[in-house]
C-alpha positions in Angstrom: -21.3 10.5 58.8 -18.7 13.2 58.5 -14.9 13.5 59.4 -13.7 16.9 60.2 -10.1 18.3 60.2 -8.2 17.0 63.2 -10.4 13.8 63.5 -8.6 10.5 64.3 -9.4 7.7 61.9 -8.7 4.0 62.6 -7.5 2.1 59.6 -8.6 -1.5 59.9 -5.7 -3.1 58.2 -2.4 -4.8 59.1 -1.2 -4.5 55.5 1.5 -1.8 55.6 1.3 -1.0 51.9 -2.4 -0.6 52.0 -2.2 1.6 55.2 0.5 3.8 53.4 -1.8 4.3 50.4 -4.7 5.3 52.6 -2.5 7.7 54.7 -1.5 9.4 51.5 -5.0 9.8 50.4 -6.3 11.3 53.7 -3.3 13.6 54.2 -4.8 16.7 52.4 -7.8 16.5 54.8 -5.6 16.7 58.0 -7.0 13.5 59.4 -4.9 11.7 62.0 -4.6 8.1 61.2 -3.9 5.0 63.4 -3.5 1.6 62.0 -4.8 -1.7 63.3 -1.2 -2.4 64.4 -0.9 0.9 66.2 -4.2 0.1 68.1 -3.3 -3.6 68.6 -6.5 -4.7 67.1 -7.0 -8.4 66.2 -7.9 -9.3 62.6 -11.6 -10.5 62.4 -12.5 -13.5 60.3 -13.5 -12.4 56.8 -16.6 -14.4 56.1 -18.3 -12.1 53.6 -19.2 -13.0 50.0 -18.1 -9.7 48.5 -15.4 -7.1 48.9 -17.9 -4.8 50.5 -19.1 -7.5 53.0 -15.6 -8.0 54.2 -14.8 -4.3 54.4 -17.8 -3.9 56.6 -16.7 -6.8 58.9 -13.3 -5.3 59.4 -14.6 -1.6 59.8 -17.2 -2.6 62.4 -14.7 -4.7 64.3 -12.1 -1.8 64.3 -14.7 0.8 65.3 -16.0 -1.3 68.2 -12.5 -2.2 69.3 -11.1 1.3 69.2 -14.1 3.5 69.9 -13.0 5.5 66.8 -14.4 6.0 63.4 -12.8 3.2 61.4 -12.1 2.8 57.7 -11.6 -0.6 56.2 -10.5 -1.6 52.7 -11.2 -5.0 51.1 -9.7 -5.2 47.7 -8.2 -7.6 45.2 -7.6 -8.8 41.8 -10.5 -10.2 39.7 -9.3 -12.2 36.6 -12.1 -12.7 34.0 -10.9 -16.2 32.7 -10.7 -17.5 36.3 -14.4 -16.5 36.9 -13.3 -13.5 39.0 -10.7 -15.3 41.1 -8.7 -14.7 43.2 -11.2 -12.0 44.0 -12.1 -11.8 47.7 -9.5 -14.5 48.3 -6.6 -12.4 46.9 -4.8 -12.1 50.2 -5.5 -15.7 51.1 -3.9 -16.9 47.8 -0.7 -15.4 49.1 -0.9 -17.5 52.3 -0.1 -16.6 55.9 3.4 -15.6 54.8 1.9 -13.0 52.3 3.8 -14.7 49.4 2.4 -12.8 46.5 5.1 -14.3 44.2 3.5 -17.7 44.8 0.0 -16.2 44.3 1.0 -14.6 41.0 2.6 -17.9 39.8 -0.7 -19.7 40.8 -2.7 -17.3 38.5 -0.2 -17.9 35.7 -0.4 -21.7 36.2 -4.2 -21.8 36.2 -4.4 -19.6 33.1 -2.0 -21.8 31.3 -4.0 -24.9 32.2 -7.1 -23.3 30.7 -5.3 -22.6 27.4 -7.0 -19.2 27.3 -5.9 -16.0 25.6 -8.1 -13.9 27.7 -5.9 -11.9 30.0 -8.5 -9.3 31.0 -8.7 -8.4 34.8 -9.7 -5.7 37.1 -8.7 -4.4 40.5 -11.7 -3.8 42.9 -11.7 -1.9 46.1 -14.5 -1.6 48.6 -14.1 1.0 51.5 -16.3 0.8 54.5 -16.5 3.5 57.1 -18.0 2.5 60.5 -18.8 4.5 63.5 -18.7 3.2 67.1 -22.5 3.5 67.0 -22.7 0.9 64.3 -23.5 3.1 61.4 -21.7 2.0 58.2 -21.3 3.4 54.7 -19.5 1.7 51.7 -17.8 3.0 48.6 -16.6 0.9 45.7 -14.1 1.6 43.0 -12.7 -0.4 40.1 -10.0 -0.1 37.4 -9.9 -2.4 34.4 -6.9 -3.8 32.6 -5.1 -7.0 31.9 -2.4 -9.1 33.4 1.0 -9.9 32.0 3.8 -12.3 32.9 6.5 -12.5 34.1 5.8 -10.0 37.0 7.6 -6.6 36.4 8.5 -3.8 38.8 9.1 -3.5 42.5 6.8 -0.6 43.4 3.4 -1.1 45.0 2.5 -4.4 46.6 0.4 -7.5 46.1 -0.5 -8.3 42.4 0.8 -4.9 41.2 3.7 -6.5 39.2 1.3 -8.3 36.8 -1.4 -5.8 36.3 -1.4 -3.3 33.5 -4.2 -0.7 33.6 -6.2 0.1 30.5 -4.3 2.5 28.3 -1.0 1.8 29.9 2.0 -0.4 29.0 3.7 -0.6 32.4 2.5 -2.6 35.3 1.4 -1.1 38.6 4.7 -2.4 39.9 6.7 -0.3 37.4 4.9 3.0 37.7 5.6 5.6 40.4 3.4 5.4 43.4 2.0 8.9 42.7 1.0 7.8 39.2 -0.7 4.7 40.6 -2.6 6.8 43.2 -4.0 9.0 40.5 -5.8 6.2 38.8 -6.1 3.2 41.1 -9.2 1.3 42.2 -8.6 2.5 45.8 -8.5 6.1 44.6 -11.8 5.7 42.7 -13.4 4.3 45.9 -11.7 7.1 48.0 -13.0 9.8 45.7 -16.5 8.6 46.6 -15.7 8.3 50.2 -14.1 11.9 50.3 -17.1 13.5 48.6 -19.6 11.9 51.0 -17.6 12.0 54.3 -14.7 14.3 54.4 -14.9 18.1 54.9 -12.0 20.2 53.6 
């Protein structure tokens, strides 16, 4: 599957922060982007067991619903001491109101109850590109680091205020968006996607 300049790509997400990050990543390739909100696409039920499974479910639903090539992202925070949680349930931990402050507090509380000193964590991103024909390709990226409390910074979204990438001292919530884009899990997945799919 290839996307050429001037193509229109459906982004299978209602998460404004996530859509903005993907728009920034495809901008150099002159790809027109329409979000799930723009296309009034419903959110499919995410029943997969991995990030890639859920990305595929969303991409296929968006491609089928829009008749366009569709790109879906399923990503989240995996905390080692919590056996990888919240993982694929990262958004669900924030509840229907997307209360990530509560989700971060839940992580802190669960870690305290374990009396662990292991704060290692990683962000994982799986991208799935689906065509209306049903063809699908997936691309996975990760970035390792650790979590710190209390949350710091108002940049980014989701769990960014508690995640510190390896080799850094600031959280993803404190660094500039451009700095995050240069190293993030989504960027690593996107680099694989761009190499395989996009034509400059």
